[in-house]
C-alpha positions in Angstrom: 110.6 40.1 79.0 108.9 42.5 81.6 108.0 39.7 84.1 109.0 36.1 84.5 107.3 33.8 87.0 109.2 30.6 87.6 107.9 27.6 89.5 105.7 29.4 92.1 104.3 27.0 94.7 102.0 27.7 97.6 100.3 25.2 100.0 97.9 26.5 102.5 97.2 24.7 106.0 95.4 21.5 105.4 97.4 20.6 102.4 95.6 22.8 99.9 97.9 23.4 96.9 96.9 26.9 95.7 99.9 27.2 93.3 101.6 24.0 92.0 104.7 25.1 90.0 103.2 28.0 88.1 105.5 29.5 85.4 104.5 32.3 83.1 106.1 35.1 81.0 104.7 38.5 80.5 106.2 40.5 77.6 106.2 44.2 77.4 103.0 45.5 75.5 101.5 42.0 75.3 98.4 41.6 77.5 98.2 38.3 79.3 94.8 37.0 80.5 94.4 34.4 83.3 91.2 32.5 83.5 89.9 29.7 85.7 87.1 28.8 88.2 86.9 30.4 91.7 89.4 28.7 94.0 91.8 27.7 91.2 94.6 29.9 92.6 94.3 33.0 90.4 94.2 35.4 93.3 96.9 33.6 95.2 99.2 33.9 92.1 98.6 37.6 91.8 99.2 38.2 95.5 102.4 36.0 95.3 103.7 38.1 92.5 103.0 41.4 94.5 104.7 40.0 97.6 101.5 39.9 99.5 101.7 36.1 99.9 105.0 34.4 100.4 105.4 31.5 98.1 106.8 28.2 99.3 109.2 28.2 96.4 109.6 29.8 93.1 110.8 33.2 91.8 109.4 36.4 90.4 111.8 38.2 88.0 111.1 41.7 86.9 113.1 43.0 83.9 115.7 40.2 84.6 116.2 41.0 88.2 114.6 39.4 91.4 114.8 42.5 93.5 111.7 44.3 94.7 112.7 48.1 94.8 112.0 49.0 91.2 109.2 46.3 91.0 107.1 48.2 93.6 107.1 51.3 91.4 106.6 49.7 88.1 104.1 47.0 88.9 100.8 47.9 90.5 97.7 45.9 91.3 94.0 46.7 91.2 91.9 44.5 93.4 88.4 43.0 92.9 86.3 44.9 95.4 86.2 48.7 94.9 84.4 49.1 98.2 87.1 47.5 100.5 90.2 48.5 98.5 89.9 52.2 99.3 90.3 53.3 102.9 87.1 55.0 103.8 88.9 57.3 106.3 91.0 58.8 103.5 90.0 61.5 101.1 90.7 61.1 97.4 93.7 63.4 97.7 95.0 61.2 100.6 94.4 58.0 98.7 96.3 59.2 95.7 99.0 60.8 97.7 99.7 57.6 99.5 100.9 56.0 96.3 103.5 58.7 96.0 105.4 57.4 99.0 107.3 55.5 96.3 108.2 58.9 94.7 110.0 60.6 97.6 111.6 63.3 95.4 108.3 64.6 94.1 107.3 68.0 95.4 103.8 68.8 96.6 103.0 70.8 93.4 104.3 68.0 91.2 102.2 65.5 93.1 99.1 67.6 92.7 99.7 67.9 89.0 100.0 64.1 88.7 96.8 63.6 90.7 95.0 65.9 88.2 96.4 64.0 85.3 95.5 60.6 86.5 91.9 61.8 87.3 91.7 63.0 83.7 92.9 59.6 82.6 90.3 57.6 84.4 87.7 60.2 83.4 86.9 61.5 86.9 86.5 65.3 87.6 89.5 67.1 89.1 87.4 68.7 91.9 86.8 65.5 93.8 90.1 65.5 95.8 88.4 66.5 99.0 85.7 63.8 98.8 85.6 60.3 100.4 85.0 56.9 98.9 81.5 56.5 100.4 80.3 59.4 98.1 81.1 57.4 94.9 79.4 54.5 93.2 81.2 51.2 92.6 82.3 52.0 89.1 83.6 55.3 90.2 85.4 53.8 93.1 87.1 51.3 90.7 88.2 54.2 88.5 89.8 55.8 91.6 91.5 52.5 92.5 93.0 52.5 88.9 93.9 56.1 89.3 95.8 55.2 92.6 97.7 52.5 90.6 98.6 54.9 87.9 100.2 57.5 90.3 103.6 55.8 90.1 103.4 55.6 86.3 103.7 51.8 86.2 104.7 49.7 83.2 102.6 46.7 84.3 99.1 46.7 85.8 97.8 43.5 87.5 94.0 43.6 87.5 92.5 40.9 89.7 88.7 40.5 88.8 88.8 44.3 88.5 85.3 44.4 86.7 83.6 41.3 88.1 81.7 43.1 90.9 80.3 45.8 88.5 77.1 45.7 86.4 77.5 45.0 82.7 77.3 48.6 81.5 79.8 49.8 84.0 82.1 46.8 83.1 82.0 47.9 79.5 82.8 51.5 80.4 85.9 50.2 82.5 87.1 48.0 79.7 86.9 50.7 77.1 88.9 53.0 79.6 91.5 50.3 80.1 91.9 50.0 76.3 92.3 53.8 76.0 94.8 53.9 78.9 96.9 51.3 77.3 97.1 53.2 74.0 98.0 56.4 75.9 100.4 55.0 78.4 101.8 51.9 76.6 101.3 49.8 79.7 101.2 46.0 79.9 98.1 44.3 81.6 98.0 41.0 83.4 94.2 40.5 83.5 92.8 37.9 85.9 89.2 37.0 85.5 86.6 34.2 85.3 84.9 36.3 82.6 86.1 34.9 79.4 84.3 37.5 77.3 86.2 40.3 79.0 89.5 38.4 78.8 89.0 37.7 75.1 88.5 41.4 74.5 91.5 42.7 76.4 94.1 40.0 76.1 96.3 38.8 73.3 97.7 35.7 75.2 95.6 33.5 77.5 96.7 31.3 80.4 94.1 28.8 81.7 94.4 27.7 85.4 92.8 24.8 87.4 93.9 23.2 90.6 96.8 25.5 91.1 98.3 24.7 87.6 98.5 26.3 84.2 97.0 23.8 81.8 97.0 26.0 78.7 99.0 29.0 77.6 98.8 30.2 74.0 97.7 33.1 71.8 94.1 34.2 72.2 92.8 32.8 68.9 94.6 29.5 69.5 92.9 29.1 72.9 89.5 30.1 71.8 89.4 28.3 68.4 91.6 25.3 69.0 91.9 24.6 72.8 94.1 21.8 73.6 92.9 21.0 77.2 89.5 19.5 78.0 89.2 22.0 80.9 89.6 24.9 78.5 87.0 23.5 76.1 84.6 23.1 79.0 85.2 26.7 80.1 84.5 28.1 76.6 81.4 25.9 76.1 80.0 27.1 79.3 80.8 30.7 78.6 79.7 30.9 74.9 77.2 28.0 74.8 78.7 26.3 71.8 80.6 23.2 71.2 84.4 23.4 70.7 86.0 20.6 68.8 88.9 18.7 70.5 
C-alpha cells in the first residue's frame, strides 16, 4: 500500500462539510481516479493529503507511516491552473531548482543533469531554462508543472484537474505523455477530474465522490459497466449520453 487515507473530515466555516469521513487506499502501480461534480470535495481531499489543508480529523499514511518527511519527496502534486501554479518571476531553471530543496545533497551539476532529464521526459527542449512562464502556452506550462513535480523522482503523482483547463487536442497530448511517463518511471497516479472520459483512459480503479463522501469505489470496468450508486449512473449517463442499467 503506497498511500492510505483514513476517515478524513473537514468542515469549513458556515458548516459546509467538504470531507465527511473519506477513506481510500492507493496501491503502488495502481492508478486511482476520483470523479465528482464541482464542489464535491475533490480538491479539498487532494490538499488535505498534501498537508495544504488541515483536516479536522483523520490520517494520511504513506508506506505505513504517518510522518511527512519522506512523503514530501515521494508524493508530488500538479495543480489545475498552469497559469497560476508557476511563479511568473522565476525562470524555468529557478522553478525546477526550487523543487530540489528537498534534495540538499545534490550538487549543482547533478541538479542541472536532472533538469535536462525531466525536460526530455515532458517533451520540452533543454534550451528553455532561461525563459519565463509567460513565454509558454497553457499546455507547455502544464508540462513544466509536471516537470517540476518530477524533479524529486516521486513514486506518487497527484493530478488535480491537471488537463481540465486545456483544449481537447492538448489534453490528449498530456494524457499520452502521462501514460508514457508511467511506463518509463513506474509511478502511481491519483487522478482527480470531473472528466470521466479522461479518468476512464488513465485509471484502473475509480472512486466517485459527492457531498464530501465516497459513494462508489471499485475497478474501472465495474464502475462504468455496473455502477451501484444512482449518482454514479447519473454521471455516466450525462458524460456518455447512454442509459446505464441499475
